[in-house]
C-alpha positions, 0 to 999 in steps of 0.5 A: 876586110869582109863584107856581108851583103844581105837582100832586104825582105828578099822574097817580098822584094822579088814580088814588088819588082814585078808589081809596083802596086805592092810598094809601101803596103803590108806584104807577106810571103807564105811557105810551101802549101801556104802554111806560114809566113816566111817573109814580111815587108816592113809594113807587115812587121809593124802590124805585129806579124811574126816570122813563122806566123801560121796563115790560118791564125792570122787570116783575119788580121791580114784581111782587116789590114789589107795585107797582100798575100803571096805564095812562095815562088821559088823559081822566081826567087832563085833566078833573082838571087843568081842575078844578085850574085852575078853582080857581086862576082864583079867586085871580088872572086872571093865570095861565099854564097851563105844563103839565097839572099846573103853573101860574104865577100872578102876584099884583100888589101882593098882597105889600103888602096880603095875607099871601102864606103864608096865600094859599099855604095856602088854595090848597093846601087848596082844591085838596086839598078840592075836587079831592083833588090834593096840591100844592106852592106856591112864591112868589118875585119871578120865574118862575125863582125861583118854580120854585126855591121850588117845588122846595124845597117839594117836596123838604122836604114835611114840614118846609115843608108843601109851601110855600116863599116866597123873599121876602128876599135871604138866602133867594134866595142860600141857595136858589140855593146849594142848587140843583144846576146841572142842576136849574135851570129851562131848563138842559138836560143838555148845558149843565149838563155844560158848566157843570160842566166850568167849575166852575159847580156850582149856580145861585148860581155861574151868577149870578156869570158876567158878562153879557158872558161869557154873551152871548159863550159862550151866548145871550140865553136864558141871560142872561134866566135869570140876571136872573131868578135875580138877582130881576129879572123879565124872563119874563112870563106867556105866553098859551096859543098854538097849537102850532107843530108837530102830530104823530100817531105810533104804534107798531104792535101787530106788526112790519109788512112790508105796504106797504098796511098802513103806507100806510093808517096814514100816511093816517090819521095825516095825516087826524088832523093835519088835524083838529087843524089845523082845531081850532085854525084853522090851516094847515100849509105842511110835512109830514114822514113817518117810518117805523122798524123795531123797535129792540128787535129784533136785526135790521137797522134802518131809519129814514127821514124825509122833509119835503115842502113843500106847494104851498099852506097847508092843513088839508085831510085830503085834501091832507095824505093825498095828500102823505103818500103821496108822502113814504112812497113816497120812503122806504119800503123793501121787506124791512123789518118796520116797528114805528112810523110818524108824520106831523108837520105844521109851518110852521103859520099862521093859517087866517084869513090864508092866502096865496093862489096864483094858479096852484096852489091847493086845491079850494075845496070842501075847506074846506066838506067838512072842516067837514061831516066834523068836524061829523058826527064830533062828532055821531055819534062820533069818526072815524066819517066817514073818507077812502075810503083809510082802513080803515073797520073799523080803529080805533086801540086802544092797549095799555092792560092796566091802564086805570082807568075814566073816572070823571069823563067817562063817565056809564057809568063813574062810581063807584057807592055801595052804600047797603046797606053804609053 
């Protein structure tokens, strides 16, 4: 049996743990730079606030309905997520951390010797008591069906107490007939629209398509999904893998026409990408640079991306910055005010298995230099040591006008209790 444990409205739940006054009132959490809604309480959902709602468009609605607004506090959320995952590891070593707020667990043989429903209740209660996060648990014979079970548990929390188990053929068929095709795990908007056009309206309809037809019209991915929904386990738990692409992108505080400003930002983004590569012991073979004007303004728009193949695999911030500048020079146009820029490195390979180039390779001193810089930054503070081309005075600061404290990761921001009021 597989279980999917999903934290309810995770970012909002994290904020509520340390501020009980947020209970039973509408709460939203905003993305980087307070751009759009990325987490909503049930009360906010009932007000009609959609996921991804631009903050500036819904500001009046928030004010009118006394919606509590929070900027995203990723340091807090990551720490709370780790606490949840540590509890889950007590139940089984077979875990796939699928995202910051959900994990797949595999229970080999548990259904024969243990009460699965009792285990589900224990998981929910221990996470709620130990961390304070409410969860939903779905059990089923496959990962795809566990997703379906979890969705049902979340849809009917009072009736099911946040737990649903698909442990019979009758339950499986009933669940698939209930689940709309666009809500099936792994089926995106375009594919869902195509299936709707074919009168495939729910997950059960999808499973009635023949294997031959799915192979011909779709792909092996959809065929595996069908098998999973039929109860045949073909998707195994996945280990945490290194990222295939690493991106550093930001919006500027103001629209910028100064080439030197944009150049400095691109160098900084490339440097951060290099740091991330070194952290996972990887090299990159490709680097992409993009710049974009402000799409919210009714002015002439400009957006360009360029991809450069690096002459050798590297994780050196110096090398990445050098080629990032070359890319920027190719796509930058005078006269435009730029609002956003970014650097993406791809073609990622293991740094321990680097293909050497006889005639054109990186300066051998880069590796030791990067190691020294990373060590110093860990010791004296993040990004204290920079490349000479970076602005030593500029630190990137996102707009976070509604940021809560780092209650669990900063000793200076922990909750204080006034014993005189006890």
